[in-house]
C-alpha positions as CSV (number, residue, x, y, z in Angstrom):
1,X,10.1,-26.2,5.2
2,X,11.7,-24.1,2.4
3,X,10.8,-21.9,-0.6
4,X,7.8,-23.6,-2.3
5,X,5.9,-21.0,-4.4
6,X,5.5,-17.3,-5.2
7,X,2.3,-15.3,-5.9
8,X,1.8,-11.7,-6.8
9,X,-1.0,-9.2,-7.3
10,X,-1.3,-5.8,-8.9
11,X,-3.9,-3.1,-9.4
12,X,-4.3,0.2,-11.1
13,X,-6.2,3.5,-10.8
14,X,-9.8,4.4,-11.0
15,X,-11.4,7.4,-12.7
16,X,-11.6,9.5,-9.5
17,X,-8.4,8.4,-7.8
18,X,-5.0,7.6,-9.3
19,X,-3.3,4.7,-7.6
20,X,-1.1,1.6,-7.8
21,X,-1.0,-1.6,-5.8
22,X,1.7,-4.3,-5.9
23,X,2.2,-7.3,-3.6
24,X,4.2,-10.5,-3.5
25,X,3.9,-13.5,-1.3
26,X,6.0,-16.6,-0.9
27,X,4.8,-20.0,0.4
28,X,7.6,-21.3,2.6
29,X,6.0,-24.6,3.5
30,X,4.4,-26.0,6.6
31,X,5.7,-25.2,10.0
32,X,3.4,-27.7,11.6
33,X,0.6,-30.0,10.3
34,X,-1.8,-28.0,8.2
35,X,-0.1,-24.6,9.2
36,X,1.7,-22.8,6.3
37,X,4.0,-19.8,6.5
38,X,3.5,-17.0,3.9
39,X,5.8,-13.9,4.2
40,X,4.4,-11.0,2.2
41,X,5.5,-7.6,0.9
42,X,2.8,-5.0,-0.1
43,X,3.1,-1.5,-1.6
44,X,0.2,0.7,-2.6
45,X,-0.3,4.4,-3.3
46,X,-3.1,6.7,-4.2
47,X,-3.3,10.4,-5.2
48,X,-5.7,12.9,-6.3
49,X,-5.6,16.5,-7.6
50,X,-8.2,18.3,-5.4
51,X,-8.2,21.5,-7.6
52,X,-6.9,25.0,-6.8
53,X,-3.4,23.7,-6.8
54,X,-3.9,21.2,-4.0
55,X,-2.5,17.6,-4.5
56,X,-3.2,14.9,-2.0
57,X,-1.3,11.5,-1.8
58,X,-1.0,8.6,0.5
59,X,1.2,5.4,0.3
60,X,2.0,2.4,2.3
61,X,4.8,-0.2,2.3
62,X,4.2,-3.3,4.5
63,X,6.3,-6.4,5.4
64,X,4.1,-9.2,6.9
65,X,4.6,-12.7,8.3
66,X,1.3,-14.6,7.7
67,X,0.3,-18.1,8.7
68,X,-2.6,-20.1,7.4
69,X,-4.3,-23.1,9.0
70,X,-5.6,-25.3,6.2
71,X,-9.0,-26.8,7.1
72,X,-9.2,-30.4,5.9
73,X,-12.0,-30.7,3.3
74,X,-12.9,-32.7,0.3
75,X,-13.4,-31.3,-3.2
76,X,-11.9,-28.3,-5.1
77,X,-12.5,-25.7,-2.4
78,X,-9.7,-25.5,0.2
79,X,-10.8,-23.3,3.1
80,X,-8.3,-21.8,5.6
81,X,-8.0,-19.5,8.5
82,X,-5.2,-17.0,8.5
83,X,-3.4,-14.6,10.8
84,X,-0.2,-12.5,10.7
85,X,2.0,-9.8,12.0
86,X,3.6,-7.0,10.1
87,X,5.1,-3.5,10.0
88,X,3.6,-0.7,7.9
89,X,5.3,2.5,6.7
90,X,2.4,4.9,5.9
91,X,3.1,8.3,4.3
92,X,0.5,11.0,3.7
93,X,1.0,14.4,2.0
94,X,-1.0,17.3,0.9
95,X,0.8,19.8,-1.4
96,X,-0.1,23.3,-2.6
97,X,1.4,24.1,-6.0
98,X,3.0,27.5,-6.4
99,X,1.9,27.7,-10.0
100,X,-1.8,27.4,-9.5
101,X,-4.0,30.5,-9.9
102,X,-4.3,30.6,-6.1
103,X,-0.5,31.2,-5.7
104,X,0.5,33.3,-8.7
105,X,-1.3,36.5,-7.8
106,X,1.1,39.5,-7.9
107,X,1.2,39.5,-4.1
108,X,2.3,35.9,-3.9
109,X,4.9,35.9,-6.7
110,X,7.7,36.1,-4.0
111,X,6.4,32.8,-2.5
112,X,7.1,30.5,-5.4
113,X,7.8,27.4,-3.2
114,X,5.7,24.3,-2.9
115,X,4.1,23.9,0.4
116,X,3.8,20.2,1.5
117,X,2.4,18.8,4.7
118,X,3.9,15.3,5.1
119,X,3.1,12.8,7.8
120,X,4.9,9.5,8.3
121,X,3.4,6.8,10.6
122,X,5.2,3.6,11.5
123,X,3.1,0.9,13.1
């Protein structure tokens, strides 16, 4: 067992939702016959401007320990069954901009502060 190979993935945004996804995985070798160990790090985020000065965002950072059981087969297709454990750091926020029309009325000029609701969840 030891460092054998590295793989990575990435993704970008769509038209309706801005986002980013990055991940990396290392194959550490077999811990038993046909059972490989694959630690992984994943980060993704998504955000959207909801209009009226409201901005929504969510992101996640995860560290996982995955294992795969490689099913013996002939040919180019190599099926496997996988399982893993990990920890996630999930962040969500919804912000109201002080410079939107909603917050720049004469009555609200004294409140030129962004209001953000932030929730953090660790599983």
